[in-house]
Predicted model as a PDB file, atoms N, CA, C, CB and O in Angstrom, pLDDT in the B-factor column:
MODEL        1                                                                  
ATOM      1  N   MET A   1     109.493  69.897 102.462  1.00 83.00           N  
ATOM      2  CA  MET A   1     109.638  71.240 101.930  1.00 83.00           C  
ATOM      3  C   MET A   1     109.292  71.234 100.434  1.00 83.00           C  
ATOM      4  CB  MET A   1     111.078  71.773 102.166  1.00 83.00           C  
ATOM      5  O   MET A   1     109.901  70.482  99.674  1.00 83.00           O  
ATOM      6  N   PRO A   2     108.331  72.054  99.998  1.00 89.00           N  
ATOM      7  CA  PRO A   2     107.962  72.047  98.571  1.00 89.00           C  
ATOM      8  C   PRO A   2     109.018  72.728  97.706  1.00 89.00           C  
ATOM      9  CB  PRO A   2     106.611  72.739  98.370  1.00 89.00           C  
ATOM     10  O   PRO A   2     109.832  73.520  98.181  1.00 89.00           O  
ATOM     11  N   LYS A   3     108.972  72.390  96.428  1.00 87.00           N  
ATOM     12  CA  LYS A   3     109.889  73.019  95.476  1.00 87.00           C  
ATOM     13  C   LYS A   3     109.469  74.476  95.265  1.00 87.00           C  
ATOM     14  CB  LYS A   3     109.906  72.244  94.118  1.00 87.00           C  
ATOM     15  O   LYS A   3     108.289  74.809  95.373  1.00 87.00           O  
ATOM     16  N   ILE A   4     110.436  75.334  94.965  1.00 89.00           N  
ATOM     17  CA  ILE A   4     110.147  76.740  94.703  1.00 89.00           C  
ATOM     18  C   ILE A   4     109.895  76.895  93.208  1.00 89.00           C  
ATOM     19  CB  ILE A   4     111.321  77.669  95.183  1.00 89.00           C  
ATOM     20  O   ILE A   4     110.691  76.444  92.383  1.00 89.00           O  
ATOM     21  N   LYS A   5     108.786  77.533  92.870  1.00 92.00           N  
ATOM     22  CA  LYS A   5     108.437  77.711  91.469  1.00 92.00           C  
ATOM     23  C   LYS A   5     109.255  78.826  90.838  1.00 92.00           C  
ATOM     24  CB  LYS A   5     106.951  78.007  91.327  1.00 92.00           C  
ATOM     25  O   LYS A   5     109.571  79.830  91.478  1.00 92.00           O  
ATOM     26  N   THR A   6     109.592  78.628  89.569  1.00 94.00           N  
ATOM     27  CA  THR A   6     110.257  79.658  88.775  1.00 94.00           C  
ATOM     28  C   THR A   6     109.197  80.651  88.325  1.00 94.00           C  
ATOM     29  CB  THR A   6     111.019  79.042  87.546  1.00 94.00           C  
ATOM     30  O   THR A   6     108.085  80.259  87.972  1.00 94.00           O  
ATOM     31  N   ASN A   7     109.534  81.933  88.338  1.00 94.00           N  
ATOM     32  CA  ASN A   7     108.617  82.961  87.879  1.00 94.00           C  
ATOM     33  C   ASN A   7     108.438  82.821  86.363  1.00 94.00           C  
ATOM     34  CB  ASN A   7     109.138  84.382  88.256  1.00 94.00           C  
ATOM     35  O   ASN A   7     109.410  82.901  85.612  1.00 94.00           O  
ATOM     36  N   SER A   8     107.186  82.612  85.913  1.00 95.00           N  
ATOM     37  CA  SER A   8     106.908  82.325  84.506  1.00 95.00           C  
ATOM     38  C   SER A   8     107.257  83.476  83.582  1.00 95.00           C  
ATOM     39  CB  SER A   8     105.464  81.975  84.335  1.00 95.00           C  
ATOM     40  O   SER A   8     107.764  83.253  82.482  1.00 95.00           O  
ATOM     41  N   SER A   9     106.995  84.699  84.007  1.00 95.00           N  
ATOM     42  CA  SER A   9     107.305  85.838  83.138  1.00 95.00           C  
ATOM     43  C   SER A   9     108.807  86.020  82.991  1.00 95.00           C  
ATOM     44  CB  SER A   9     106.675  87.120  83.689  1.00 95.00           C  
ATOM     45  O   SER A   9     109.287  86.413  81.927  1.00 95.00           O  
ATOM     46  N   ALA A  10     109.553  85.734  84.059  1.00 95.00           N  
ATOM     47  CA  ALA A  10     111.013  85.877  84.013  1.00 95.00           C  
ATOM     48  C   ALA A  10     111.650  84.822  83.111  1.00 95.00           C  
ATOM     49  CB  ALA A  10     111.601  85.779  85.425  1.00 95.00           C  
ATOM     50  O   ALA A  10     112.594  85.122  82.379  1.00 95.00           O  
ATOM     51  N   LYS A  11     111.150  83.606  83.157  1.00 94.00           N  
ATOM     52  CA  LYS A  11     111.765  82.545  82.336  1.00 94.00           C  
ATOM     53  C   LYS A  11     111.536  82.771  80.848  1.00 94.00           C  
ATOM     54  CB  LYS A  11     111.211  81.177  82.734  1.00 94.00           C  
ATOM     55  O   LYS A  11     112.296  82.269  80.021  1.00 94.00           O  
ATOM     56  N   LYS A  12     110.476  83.536  80.494  1.00 95.00           N  
ATOM     57  CA  LYS A  12     110.234  83.876  79.093  1.00 95.00           C  
ATOM     58  C   LYS A  12     111.119  85.030  78.628  1.00 95.00           C  
ATOM     59  CB  LYS A  12     108.768  84.234  78.887  1.00 95.00           C  
ATOM     60  O   LYS A  12     111.413  85.141  77.437  1.00 95.00           O  
ATOM     61  N   ARG A  13     111.543  85.885  79.547  1.00 96.00           N  
ATOM     62  CA  ARG A  13     112.270  87.107  79.191  1.00 96.00           C  
ATOM     63  C   ARG A  13     113.782  87.014  79.301  1.00 96.00           C  
ATOM     64  CB  ARG A  13     111.806  88.213  80.045  1.00 96.00           C  
ATOM     65  O   ARG A  13     114.488  87.781  78.645  1.00 96.00           O  
ATOM     66  N   PHE A  14     114.301  86.098  80.109  1.00 96.00           N  
ATOM     67  CA  PHE A  14     115.737  86.047  80.367  1.00 96.00           C  
ATOM     68  C   PHE A  14     116.313  84.671  80.074  1.00 96.00           C  
ATOM     69  CB  PHE A  14     116.025  86.430  81.804  1.00 96.00           C  
ATOM     70  O   PHE A  14     115.648  83.652  80.258  1.00 96.00           O  
ATOM     71  N   LYS A  15     117.574  84.656  79.611  1.00 96.00           N  
ATOM     72  CA  LYS A  15     118.307  83.410  79.386  1.00 96.00           C  
ATOM     73  C   LYS A  15     119.650  83.547  80.097  1.00 96.00           C  
ATOM     74  CB  LYS A  15     118.497  83.109  77.840  1.00 96.00           C  
ATOM     75  O   LYS A  15     120.214  84.638  80.178  1.00 96.00           O  
ATOM     76  N   VAL A  16     120.150  82.436  80.606  1.00 95.00           N  
ATOM     77  CA  VAL A  16     121.432  82.443  81.305  1.00 95.00           C  
ATOM     78  C   VAL A  16     122.516  82.000  80.332  1.00 95.00           C  
ATOM     79  CB  VAL A  16     121.398  81.518  82.563  1.00 95.00           C  
ATOM     80  O   VAL A  16     122.364  80.993  79.640  1.00 95.00           O  
ATOM     81  N   THR A  17     123.610  82.755  80.280  1.00 95.00           N  
ATOM     82  CA  THR A  17     124.729  82.412  79.403  1.00 95.00           C  
ATOM     83  C   THR A  17     125.583  81.338  80.060  1.00 95.00           C  
ATOM     84  CB  THR A  17     125.584  83.663  79.079  1.00 95.00           C  
ATOM     85  O   THR A  17     125.371  80.991  81.221  1.00 95.00           O  
ATOM     86  N   GLY A  18     126.539  80.820  79.321  1.00 96.00           N  
ATOM     87  CA  GLY A  18     127.427  79.782  79.835  1.00 96.00           C  
ATOM     88  C   GLY A  18     128.253  80.248  81.015  1.00 96.00           C  
ATOM     89  O   GLY A  18     128.568  79.463  81.910  1.00 96.00           O  
ATOM     90  N   SER A  19     128.608  81.537  81.019  1.00 95.00           N  
ATOM     91  CA  SER A  19     129.426  82.068  82.115  1.00 95.00           C  
ATOM     92  C   SER A  19     128.585  82.510  83.319  1.00 95.00           C  
ATOM     93  CB  SER A  19     130.254  83.241  81.617  1.00 95.00           C  
ATOM     94  O   SER A  19     129.131  82.970  84.322  1.00 95.00           O  
ATOM     95  N   GLY A  20     127.249  82.370  83.220  1.00 93.00           N  
ATOM     96  CA  GLY A  20     126.384  82.696  84.351  1.00 93.00           C  
ATOM     97  C   GLY A  20     125.774  84.080  84.313  1.00 93.00           C  
ATOM     98  O   GLY A  20     125.031  84.457  85.218  1.00 93.00           O  
ATOM     99  N   LYS A  21     126.083  84.849  83.264  1.00 95.00           N  
ATOM    100  CA  LYS A  21     125.459  86.167  83.115  1.00 95.00           C  
ATOM    101  C   LYS A  21     124.048  85.987  82.560  1.00 95.00           C  
ATOM    102  CB  LYS A  21     126.309  87.092  82.182  1.00 95.00           C  
ATOM    103  O   LYS A  21     123.710  84.923  82.043  1.00 95.00           O  
ATOM    104  N   ILE A  22     123.230  87.029  82.670  1.00 97.00           N  
ATOM    105  CA  ILE A  22     121.848  86.937  82.217  1.00 97.00           C  
ATOM    106  C   ILE A  22     121.635  87.832  81.007  1.00 97.00           C  
ATOM    107  CB  ILE A  22     120.877  87.318  83.344  1.00 97.00           C  
ATOM    108  O   ILE A  22     121.971  89.016  81.018  1.00 97.00           O  
ATOM    109  N   LYS A  23     121.068  87.234  79.963  1.00 97.00           N  
ATOM    110  CA  LYS A  23     120.821  87.925  78.706  1.00 97.00           C  
ATOM    111  C   LYS A  23     119.377  88.421  78.675  1.00 97.00           C  
ATOM    112  CB  LYS A  23     121.110  86.996  77.500  1.00 97.00           C  
ATOM    113  O   LYS A  23     118.476  87.759  79.190  1.00 97.00           O  
ATOM    114  N   ARG A  24     119.161  89.589  78.068  1.00 97.00           N  
ATOM    115  CA  ARG A  24     117.821  90.156  77.952  1.00 97.00           C  
ATOM    116  C   ARG A  24     117.654  90.798  76.582  1.00 97.00           C  
ATOM    117  CB  ARG A  24     117.559  91.188  79.072  1.00 97.00           C  
ATOM    118  O   ARG A  24     118.627  91.022  75.862  1.00 97.00           O  
ATOM    119  N   ARG A  25     116.405  91.090  76.236  1.00 96.00           N  
ATOM    120  CA  ARG A  25     116.112  91.809  75.000  1.00 96.00           C  
ATOM    121  C   ARG A  25     115.935  93.285  75.302  1.00 96.00           C  
ATOM    122  CB  ARG A  25     114.852  91.239  74.312  1.00 96.00           C  
ATOM    123  O   ARG A  25     115.656  93.661  76.440  1.00 96.00           O  
ATOM    124  N   HIS A  26     116.094  94.118  74.290  1.00 96.00           N  
ATOM    125  CA  HIS A  26     115.873  95.549  74.447  1.00 96.00           C  
ATOM    126  C   HIS A  26     114.387  95.869  74.372  1.00 96.00           C  
ATOM    127  CB  HIS A  26     116.642  96.335  73.377  1.00 96.00           C  
ATOM    128  O   HIS A  26     113.614  95.144  73.746  1.00 96.00           O  
ATOM    129  N   ALA A  27     114.001  96.954  75.014  1.00 95.00           N  
ATOM    130  CA  ALA A  27     112.632  97.457  74.927  1.00 95.00           C  
ATOM    131  C   ALA A  27     112.492  98.348  73.691  1.00 95.00           C  
ATOM    132  CB  ALA A  27     112.247  98.241  76.217  1.00 95.00           C  
ATOM    133  O   ALA A  27     113.475  98.619  73.000  1.00 95.00           O  
ATOM    134  N   PHE A  28     111.272  98.798  73.418  1.00 94.00           N  
ATOM    135  CA  PHE A  28     110.946  99.736  72.329  1.00 94.00           C  
ATOM    136  C   PHE A  28     111.188  99.147  70.943  1.00 94.00           C  
ATOM    137  CB  PHE A  28     111.762 101.003  72.479  1.00 94.00           C  
ATOM    138  O   PHE A  28     111.656  99.855  70.051  1.00 94.00           O  
ATOM    139  N   THR A  29     110.878  97.869  70.742  1.00 93.00           N  
ATOM    140  CA  THR A  29     111.096  97.257  69.426  1.00 93.00           C  
ATOM    141  C   THR A  29     109.817  96.735  68.780  1.00 93.00           C  
ATOM    142  CB  THR A  29     112.080  96.128  69.550  1.00 93.00           C  
ATOM    143  O   THR A  29     109.866  96.238  67.654  1.00 93.00           O  
ATOM    144  N   SER A  30     108.683  96.832  69.452  1.00 93.00           N  
ATOM    145  CA  SER A  30     107.493  96.151  68.938  1.00 93.00           C  
ATOM    146  C   SER A  30     106.617  96.986  68.011  1.00 93.00           C  
ATOM    147  CB  SER A  30     106.673  95.694  70.074  1.00 93.00           C  
ATOM    148  O   SER A  30     106.021  96.432  67.087  1.00 93.00           O  
ATOM    149  N   HIS A  31     106.518  98.291  68.221  1.00 95.00           N  
ATOM    150  CA  HIS A  31     105.659  99.104  67.354  1.00 95.00           C  
ATOM    151  C   HIS A  31     106.178 100.542  67.296  1.00 95.00           C  
ATOM    152  CB  HIS A  31     104.191  99.079  67.858  1.00 95.00           C  
ATOM    153  O   HIS A  31     107.132 100.902  67.986  1.00 95.00           O  
ATOM    154  N   ILE A  32     105.531 101.352  66.460  1.00 95.00           N  
ATOM    155  CA  ILE A  32     105.940 102.733  66.155  1.00 95.00           C  
ATOM    156  C   ILE A  32     107.409 102.736  65.686  1.00 95.00           C  
ATOM    157  CB  ILE A  32     105.754 103.667  67.416  1.00 95.00           C  
ATOM    158  O   ILE A  32     108.248 103.462  66.220  1.00 95.00           O  
ATOM    159  N   LEU A  33     107.684 101.910  64.684  1.00 95.00           N  
ATOM    160  CA  LEU A  33     109.052 101.766  64.204  1.00 95.00           C  
ATOM    161  C   LEU A  33     109.390 102.746  63.082  1.00 95.00           C  
ATOM    162  CB  LEU A  33     109.277 100.355  63.729  1.00 95.00           C  
ATOM    163  O   LEU A  33     110.557 102.886  62.718  1.00 95.00           O  
ATOM    164  N   THR A  34     108.384 103.427  62.531  1.00 96.00           N  
ATOM    165  CA  THR A  34     108.636 104.307  61.384  1.00 96.00           C  
ATOM    166  C   THR A  34     109.476 105.510  61.750  1.00 96.00           C  
ATOM    167  CB  THR A  34     107.334 104.772  60.789  1.00 96.00           C  
ATOM    168  O   THR A  34     110.273 105.975  60.936  1.00 96.00           O  
ATOM    169  N   LYS A  35     109.316 106.021  62.953  1.00 96.00           N  
ATOM    170  CA  LYS A  35     110.078 107.210  63.352  1.00 96.00           C  
ATOM    171  C   LYS A  35     111.461 106.885  63.914  1.00 96.00           C  
ATOM    172  CB  LYS A  35     109.298 107.989  64.377  1.00 96.00           C  
ATOM    173  O   LYS A  35     112.258 107.789  64.162  1.00 96.00           O  
ATOM    174  N   LYS A  36     111.743 105.613  64.114  1.00 96.00           N  
ATOM    175  CA  LYS A  36     113.050 105.221  64.634  1.00 96.00           C  
ATOM    176  C   LYS A  36     114.008 104.967  63.471  1.00 96.00           C  
ATOM    177  CB  LYS A  36     112.931 103.960  65.533  1.00 96.00           C  
ATOM    178  O   LYS A  36     113.622 104.398  62.450  1.00 96.00           O  
ATOM    179  N   SER A  37     115.244 105.390  63.636  1.00 97.00           N  
ATOM    180  CA  SER A  37     116.221 105.234  62.556  1.00 97.00           C  
ATOM    181  C   SER A  37     116.607 103.761  62.405  1.00 97.00           C  
ATOM    182  CB  SER A  37     117.481 106.099  62.828  1.00 97.00           C  
ATOM    183  O   SER A  37     116.441 102.952  63.318  1.00 97.00           O  
ATOM    184  N   LYS A  38     117.125 103.449  61.225  1.00 97.00           N  
ATOM    185  CA  LYS A  38     117.555 102.083  60.938  1.00 97.00           C  
ATOM    186  C   LYS A  38     118.656 101.656  61.906  1.00 97.00           C  
ATOM    187  CB  LYS A  38     118.046 101.964  59.480  1.00 97.00           C  
ATOM    188  O   LYS A  38     118.673 100.522  62.384  1.00 97.00           O  
ATOM    189  N   LYS A  39     119.569 102.576  62.184  1.00 97.00           N  
ATOM    190  CA  LYS A  39     120.678 102.313  63.107  1.00 97.00           C  
ATOM    191  C   LYS A  39     120.153 101.981  64.505  1.00 97.00           C  
ATOM    192  CB  LYS A  39     121.629 103.528  63.171  1.00 97.00           C  
ATOM    193  O   LYS A  39     120.616 101.042  65.152  1.00 97.00           O  
ATOM    194  N   ARG A  40     119.182 102.768  64.952  1.00 97.00           N  
ATOM    195  CA  ARG A  40     118.606 102.566  66.281  1.00 97.00           C  
ATOM    196  C   ARG A  40     117.886 101.225  66.371  1.00 97.00           C  
ATOM    197  CB  ARG A  40     117.640 103.702  66.621  1.00 97.00           C  
ATOM    198  O   ARG A  40     118.034 100.508  67.361  1.00 97.00           O  
ATOM    199  N   LYS A  41     117.107 100.880  65.344  1.00 96.00           N  
ATOM    200  CA  LYS A  41     116.372  99.617  65.339  1.00 96.00           C  
ATOM    201  C   LYS A  41     117.321  98.426  65.302  1.00 96.00           C  
ATOM    202  CB  LYS A  41     115.418  99.561  64.147  1.00 96.00           C  
ATOM    203  O   LYS A  41     117.061  97.402  65.933  1.00 96.00           O  
ATOM    204  N   LEU A  42     118.418  98.556  64.566  1.00 97.00           N  
ATOM    205  CA  LEU A  42     119.407  97.495  64.481  1.00 97.00           C  
ATOM    206  C   LEU A  42     120.049  97.241  65.838  1.00 97.00           C  
ATOM    207  CB  LEU A  42     120.473  97.842  63.449  1.00 97.00           C  
ATOM    208  O   LEU A  42     120.216  96.093  66.251  1.00 97.00           O  
ATOM    209  N   LYS A  43     120.409  98.327  66.532  1.00 96.00           N  
ATOM    210  CA  LYS A  43     121.016  98.191  67.858  1.00 96.00           C  
ATOM    211  C   LYS A  43     120.039  97.593  68.868  1.00 96.00           C  
ATOM    212  CB  LYS A  43     121.507  99.549  68.354  1.00 96.00           C  
ATOM    213  O   LYS A  43     120.448  96.829  69.742  1.00 96.00           O  
ATOM    214  N   LEU A  44     118.753  97.933  68.758  1.00 96.00           N  
ATOM    215  CA  LEU A  44     117.751  97.404  69.679  1.00 96.00           C  
ATOM    216  C   LEU A  44     117.458  95.920  69.435  1.00 96.00           C  
ATOM    217  CB  LEU A  44     116.468  98.207  69.559  1.00 96.00           C  
ATOM    218  O   LEU A  44     117.010  95.215  70.339  1.00 96.00           O  
ATOM    219  N   SER A  45     117.711  95.451  68.211  1.00 95.00           N  
ATOM    220  CA  SER A  45     117.391  94.061  67.888  1.00 95.00           C  
ATOM    221  C   SER A  45     118.357  93.071  68.533  1.00 95.00           C  
ATOM    222  CB  SER A  45     117.396  93.868  66.389  1.00 95.00           C  
ATOM    223  O   SER A  45     118.008  91.906  68.727  1.00 95.00           O  
ATOM    224  N   HIS A  46     119.568  93.522  68.866  1.00 96.00           N  
ATOM    225  CA  HIS A  46     120.544  92.631  69.486  1.00 96.00           C  
ATOM    226  C   HIS A  46     120.282  92.494  70.985  1.00 96.00           C  
ATOM    227  CB  HIS A  46     121.968  93.147  69.240  1.00 96.00           C  
ATOM    228  O   HIS A  46     119.785  93.413  71.637  1.00 96.00           O  
ATOM    229  N   ALA A  47     120.628  91.334  71.504  1.00 96.00           N  
ATOM    230  CA  ALA A  47     120.440  91.085  72.934  1.00 96.00           C  
ATOM    231  C   ALA A  47     121.456  91.866  73.755  1.00 96.00           C  
ATOM    232  CB  ALA A  47     120.555  89.584  73.241  1.00 96.00           C  
ATOM    233  O   ALA A  47     122.524  92.230  73.263  1.00 96.00           O  
ATOM    234  N   ALA A  48     121.110  92.119  75.005  1.00 96.00           N  
ATOM    235  CA  ALA A  48     122.001  92.830  75.927  1.00 96.00           C  
ATOM    236  C   ALA A  48     122.120  92.008  77.202  1.00 96.00           C  
ATOM    237  CB  ALA A  48     121.472  94.277  76.236  1.00 96.00           C  
ATOM    238  O   ALA A  48     121.360  91.064  77.419  1.00 96.00           O  
ATOM    239  N   LEU A  49     123.073  92.374  78.037  1.00 97.00           N  
ATOM    240  CA  LEU A  49     123.234  91.699  79.325  1.00 97.00           C  
ATOM    241  C   LEU A  49     122.555  92.515  80.413  1.00 97.00           C  
ATOM    242  CB  LEU A  49     124.733  91.485  79.659  1.00 97.00           C  
ATOM    243  O   LEU A  49     122.531  93.745  80.366  1.00 97.00           O  
ATOM    244  N   VAL A  50     122.009  91.816  81.384  1.00 96.00           N  
ATOM    245  CA  VAL A  50     121.386  92.466  82.533  1.00 96.00           C  
ATOM    246  C   VAL A  50     122.491  93.107  83.365  1.00 96.00           C  
ATOM    247  CB  VAL A  50     120.549  91.446  83.387  1.00 96.00           C  
ATOM    248  O   VAL A  50     123.559  92.521  83.539  1.00 96.00           O  
ATOM    249  N   HIS A  51     122.242  94.289  83.870  1.00 95.00           N  
ATOM    250  CA  HIS A  51     123.233  95.002  84.678  1.00 95.00           C  
ATOM    251  C   HIS A  51     123.518  94.231  85.960  1.00 95.00           C  
ATOM    252  CB  HIS A  51     122.746  96.430  85.008  1.00 95.00           C  
ATOM    253  O   HIS A  51     122.647  93.559  86.513  1.00 95.00           O  
ATOM    254  N   LYS A  52     124.758  94.347  86.415  1.00 94.00           N  
ATOM    255  CA  LYS A  52     125.221  93.608  87.594  1.00 94.00           C  
ATOM    256  C   LYS A  52     124.363  93.871  88.832  1.00 94.00           C  
ATOM    257  CB  LYS A  52     126.661  93.971  87.893  1.00 94.00           C  
ATOM    258  O   LYS A  52     124.146  92.968  89.640  1.00 94.00           O  
ATOM    259  N   SER A  53     123.876  95.106  88.981  1.00 95.00           N  
ATOM    260  CA  SER A  53     123.065  95.460  90.149  1.00 95.00           C  
ATOM    261  C   SER A  53     121.697  94.787  90.143  1.00 95.00           C  
ATOM    262  CB  SER A  53     122.887  96.958  90.216  1.00 95.00           C  
ATOM    263  O   SER A  53     121.072  94.657  91.196  1.00 95.00           O  
ATOM    264  N   GLU A  54     121.219  94.356  88.967  1.00 95.00           N  
ATOM    265  CA  GLU A  54     119.906  93.707  88.857  1.00 95.00           C  
ATOM    266  C   GLU A  54     120.003  92.182  88.823  1.00 95.00           C  
ATOM    267  CB  GLU A  54     119.194  94.195  87.609  1.00 95.00           C  
ATOM    268  O   GLU A  54     118.992  91.493  88.965  1.00 95.00           O  
ATOM    269  N   GLU A  55     121.206  91.658  88.638  1.00 95.00           N  
ATOM    270  CA  GLU A  55     121.376  90.213  88.468  1.00 95.00           C  
ATOM    271  C   GLU A  55     120.820  89.388  89.615  1.00 95.00           C  
ATOM    272  CB  GLU A  55     122.821  89.897  88.301  1.00 95.00           C  
ATOM    273  O   GLU A  55     120.146  88.384  89.385  1.00 95.00           O  
ATOM    274  N   LYS A  56     121.092  89.799  90.844  1.00 94.00           N  
ATOM    275  CA  LYS A  56     120.662  89.033  92.016  1.00 94.00           C  
ATOM    276  C   LYS A  56     119.139  88.884  92.055  1.00 94.00           C  
ATOM    277  CB  LYS A  56     121.157  89.710  93.303  1.00 94.00           C  
ATOM    278  O   LYS A  56     118.612  87.815  92.365  1.00 94.00           O  
ATOM    279  N   ARG A  57     118.446  89.979  91.734  1.00 95.00           N  
ATOM    280  CA  ARG A  57     116.981  89.989  91.760  1.00 95.00           C  
ATOM    281  C   ARG A  57     116.411  89.019  90.706  1.00 95.00           C  
ATOM    282  CB  ARG A  57     116.447  91.428  91.514  1.00 95.00           C  
ATOM    283  O   ARG A  57     115.462  88.284  90.979  1.00 95.00           O  
ATOM    284  N   ILE A  58     116.991  89.029  89.526  1.00 96.00           N  
ATOM    285  CA  ILE A  58     116.485  88.172  88.449  1.00 96.00           C  
ATOM    286  C   ILE A  58     116.853  86.718  88.680  1.00 96.00           C  
ATOM    287  CB  ILE A  58     117.027  88.635  87.100  1.00 96.00           C  
ATOM    288  O   ILE A  58     116.070  85.824  88.360  1.00 96.00           O  
ATOM    289  N   LYS A  59     118.040  86.466  89.233  1.00 94.00           N  
ATOM    290  CA  LYS A  59     118.414  85.088  89.555  1.00 94.00           C  
ATOM    291  C   LYS A  59     117.485  84.486  90.604  1.00 94.00           C  
ATOM    292  CB  LYS A  59     119.859  85.034  90.049  1.00 94.00           C  
ATOM    293  O   LYS A  59     117.218  83.284  90.588  1.00 94.00           O  
ATOM    294  N   ARG A  60     116.996  85.321  91.513  1.00 94.00           N  
ATOM    295  CA  ARG A  60     116.031  84.852  92.515  1.00 94.00           C  
ATOM    296  C   ARG A  60     114.715  84.446  91.841  1.00 94.00           C  
ATOM    297  CB  ARG A  60     115.774  85.953  93.579  1.00 94.00           C  
ATOM    298  O   ARG A  60     114.090  83.463  92.240  1.00 94.00           O  
ATOM    299  N   LEU A  61     114.296  85.204  90.822  1.00 94.00           N  
ATOM    300  CA  LEU A  61     113.069  84.871  90.090  1.00 94.00           C  
ATOM    301  C   LEU A  61     113.227  83.585  89.286  1.00 94.00           C  
ATOM    302  CB  LEU A  61     112.681  86.020  89.158  1.00 94.00           C  
ATOM    303  O   LEU A  61     112.273  82.825  89.120  1.00 94.00           O  
ATOM    304  N   LEU A  62     114.445  83.348  88.788  1.00 93.00           N  
ATOM    305  CA  LEU A  62     114.709  82.157  87.965  1.00 93.00           C  
ATOM    306  C   LEU A  62     115.140  80.955  88.787  1.00 93.00           C  
ATOM    307  CB  LEU A  62     115.772  82.463  86.938  1.00 93.00           C  
ATOM    308  O   LEU A  62     115.331  79.873  88.233  1.00 93.00           O  
ATOM    309  N   ASN A  63     115.300  81.117  90.099  1.00 92.00           N  
ATOM    310  CA  ASN A  63     115.765  80.064  90.999  1.00 92.00           C  
ATOM    311  C   ASN A  63     117.108  79.495  90.562  1.00 92.00           C  
ATOM    312  CB  ASN A  63     114.736  78.951  91.077  1.00 92.00           C  
ATOM    313  O   ASN A  63     117.257  78.282  90.414  1.00 92.00           O  
ATOM    314  N   ILE A  64     118.069  80.362  90.360  1.00 85.00           N  
ATOM    315  CA  ILE A  64     119.428  79.957  89.984  1.00 85.00           C  
ATOM    316  C   ILE A  64     120.318  80.038  91.207  1.00 85.00           C  
ATOM    317  CB  ILE A  64     119.989  80.847  88.834  1.00 85.00           C  
ATOM    318  O   ILE A  64     121.510  79.741  91.124  1.00 85.00           O  
TER     319      ILE A  64                                                      
ENDMDL                                                                          
END                                                                             
């Protein structure tokens, strides 16, 4: 039986925390930043956790 490959795009986008939750980055941070408020950009710069309903799908991509 061959090994199952990890999805390359998923391994670049997600990290697993010590407790097993999945960390992700926010969208809308790469360009057109002039019209976004400082507060909004600051909140987007911090990492967020993947929602519980999506965890199973992403763990399958990461082979966890």
